[in-house]
Every structure is written in C-alpha cells, then in structure tokens.
LUMBABA-736193 format. One record per residue (C-alpha): x, y, z. Coordinates in steps of 0.1 Angstrom, whole numbers, padded with zeros to 4 digits, always signed. Each point is the difference from the previous one (the first is absolute). Example, Ala and Ser with C-alpha at 12.3 -4.5 7.8 and 13.67 -1.06 7.14 Angstrom:
REM LUMBABA-736193
+0123-0045+0078+0014+0034-0007
This chain:
REM LUMBABA-736193
-0053-0645-0119-0033+0003+0017+0021+0004+0033+0024+0026-0008-0029+0022-0019-0016-0006+0040+0033+0013+0015+0004+0028-0029-0037+0006+0014+0008-0002+0034+0029+0021-0002-0019+0033-0014-0024-0005+0023+0025+0002+0029+0018+0030-0017-0034+0019-0007-0005+0009+0042+0032+0010+0004+0002+0028-0029-0038+0009+0009+0008+0006+0033+0034+0021-0008-0025+0021-0018-0025+0007+0030+0024+0007+0022+0019+0025-0026-0034+0016-0002-0004+0006+0037+0039+0010+0004-0008+0023-0029-0035+0012+0021+0027+0009+0034+0021+0023-0019-0025+0017-0012-0028+0009+0029+0023+0027+0018+0002-0014+0034+0036+0009+0015+0017-0035-0001-0025-0027-0016+0019+0003-0032+0037-0005+0015-0009-0026+0030-0028-0017-0016+0003+0004-0043+0034-0009-0004-0001-0031+0020-0031-0012-0019+0018+0011-0033+0026-0027+0013-0021-0027+0004-0015+0013-0037+0035-0007-0011+0005-0032+0016-0032-0014-0012+0011+0008-0035+0032-0020+0003-0023-0029+0013-0022+0002-0031+0025+0003-0025+0018-0032+0016-0032-0019+0000-0017+0012-0029+0029+0019-0022+0011+0031-0007-0035+0014-0014-0018-0009+0031+0019+0025+0022+0018+0026-0027-0025+0024+0007-0001+0003+0033+0039-0002+0003+0005+0027-0023-0030+0023+0020+0017-0004+0034+0033+0009-0008-0014+0031-0027-0033+0008+0008+0000+0001+0035+0027+0025+0004-0023+0023-0020-0030-0004+0015+0018+0008+0034+0012+0031-0013-0034+0008-0008-0013-0003+0030+0029+0017+0019-0009+0032-0021-0042-0007+0006+0012+0000+0039+0022+0032-0002-0027+0021-0023-0025-0012+0028+0024+0010+0030+0004+0034-0019-0037+0003-0008-0008-0005+0039+0023+0025+0007-0012+0024-0023-0037-0003+0011+0014+0001+0036+0013+0031-0005-0036+0014-0020-0015-0011+0029+0021+0022+0022+0000+0032-0020-0039-0008-0003-0002-0001+0037+0021+0032+0006-0019+0017-0022-0034-0002+0012+0012+0005+0037+0014+0035-0013+0036-0011+0012+0036-0007-0018+0010-0036-0005+0028+0007+0020-0002-0008+0038+0005+0022+0030+0030-0019+0008+0016+0011-0029-0011+0037-0002+0014+0001+0031+0035-0017-0012-0002+0027-0030-0001+0031+0025+0027-0012+0021+0023+0002-0032+0020-0027-0019+0021-0028+0020+0036+0008-0003+0023-0031-0006+0031-0011-0009+0003-0022-0029+0019-0027+0023-0027+0001+0025-0027-0006-0028+0016-0033-0015+0012-0013+0036-0040+0005+0008-0014-0019-0026+0028-0025+0001-0010-0009+0036-0037+0001-0007-0017+0008-0031-0038+0004+0011+0009+0021+0030+0022+0023-0023-0026+0003-0027-0030+0009+0032+0026+0025+0010+0013+0012-0036-0020-0010-0028-0024+0028-0013+0019+0030+0023+0015+0027-0007+0040-0007+0007+0028+0026-0001+0033-0029-0007+0034+0012+0002+0032-0015-0013+0029-0005-0026-0010-0008-0035+0012-0033-0013-0011+0001-0033-0023+0016-0027-0012-0017-0024-0034-0003-0025-0023-0027+0001-0021-0016-0027-0025+0030-0009+0035+0024+0000-0011+0016+0033+0027+0006+0031+0008-0023+0028+0023+0014+0024+0015-0028+0021+0008+0013+0035+0029-0023+0021-0010-0020+0028+0029-0019+0006+0018-0023-0019-0021-0010-0034-0027+0013+0021-0024+0031-0010-0033+0015-0001-0013+0008-0037-0013+0037-0005-0026+0004-0030-0019+0030-0012+0032+0026+0001+0003+0022-0032+0026-0008-0030+0011+0037+0009+0003-0008+0036+0018-0037-0004+0027+0015-0025+0015+0022+0025+0003-0024+0023+0031-0022+0005+0015-0028+0015+0009+0001+0036-0022+0034+0002-0018+0003+0034-0041+0012-0004-0030+0001+0022-0033-0009-0023-0034+0002+0002-0022-0028-0006-0025-0023+0005+0010-0033+0013-0013-0031-0028+0011-0030+0024+0025-0024-0013+0008-0013-0039+0022-0026-0005+0015-0003+0035+0006+0043+0002-0016+0028+0015-0018+0020-0031-0014+0031+0005-0016+0022-0026-0014+0038-0007+0032+0009+0006+0017+0036+0004+0033+0012+0005+0002+0024+0038
C-alpha cells in the first residue's frame, strides 16, 4: 500500500513540471504575439505555442487529463485570439507612425513656408499628365510594380482604352474597367454615375485620372473624369 502511494506521489511530481512549463511557455508565446515587432509572433511565438501544446500532452499522459487540459485548450483557442489582437495592435502602431510622419512633414512644410509637394512633383504637374494606354499601364506593373509605382502612382495620368465593364463597388460607386489584354484590365474609380451610365462595353475612351498603384493584381486609378 505504501509503495502504491509513493508511486502515485512520484507520478504527480513528474506531471507537475510539464504542466507548469506549458503555462510558462504559453505566456512567453503570448508576449511574443503582443509585442509589435515584425515576425516575432510568427517565427517565435507559434513555435513556442507548439512546445506548450506538446508539454500539455505530456502532463496529461503522466498526471491525468486535468494536469494539462487547460494548457492544451489555451494553446488551441486562446493563442489564435492573442495573435489576432497582437496583429491588430501592430497594424494600429504602423498606422499611427504613418500619421505622425505625415504630420511632421506638414508641420515642417508650413514652418518653411513651402507646400509639402516636392519640386520634382511640381515640375511634373506643370509638364501635364502622362498619356498612356491601359495595356501599357498594365504591362508596366506586370514587369516591375516598384518601378511602375515610382512612375505612375500619385501622378496625373491620361489613360486611353476600351471599356471592358461598368460595375459598382461595395459603396455603390461606379468602377469602370479598361481592357488591357485577355483577362487583364485597369480599374478606374471616381467617375460620376451619370458619366458611367452613358458608357458601353467596347467603347473607346480617354480618361483623366490620378494613379493609385496596383490593387489586387490590377493597376488602379482614382479621381477619374472622362475626356
């Protein structure tokens, strides 16, 4: 009888370290999820969460289900929630940093008595919009998105092409697509409902827009008006 009690006590002692270690590793993993450092949660937090999961199973195997079931549930349910919260916090921090940078730039521009538009941008505005076809714009982004952004994003464009489709977005605003090839197009935003309603598929148009970069794999432009 005494031997059995000793064995049970020994088993409990052996089970406790795994369960406690699982909690410790879980807490460290959650901290990694919440710290706004790129890649910390993905490359360190999740491997630690896996270690905690394994430790919870070991604790259950040695000391019974109650020795590790809560750690197991936390690793499967709570950890994804903490990771999502950390992702939201990171996105908020990035957005706040961007807004602060814009505020500093505007403050510096107002202090110096100049507008935030650079001299090169002013020269481009004076030179007039960049005339380009929808196909040329699409191929430029397919070849090198970074270079295309530097050349067209935020710039005045005069885009010509044939209407591929006339649709509405989630806010019921018109979205006109210009054909740029087979299953390839340029998306135009900002066209009035009256102007979009007068368009027809296959119609050749020239549109004055501002480049918006690439959105979901397709070049996009905004503040568009049909010439």
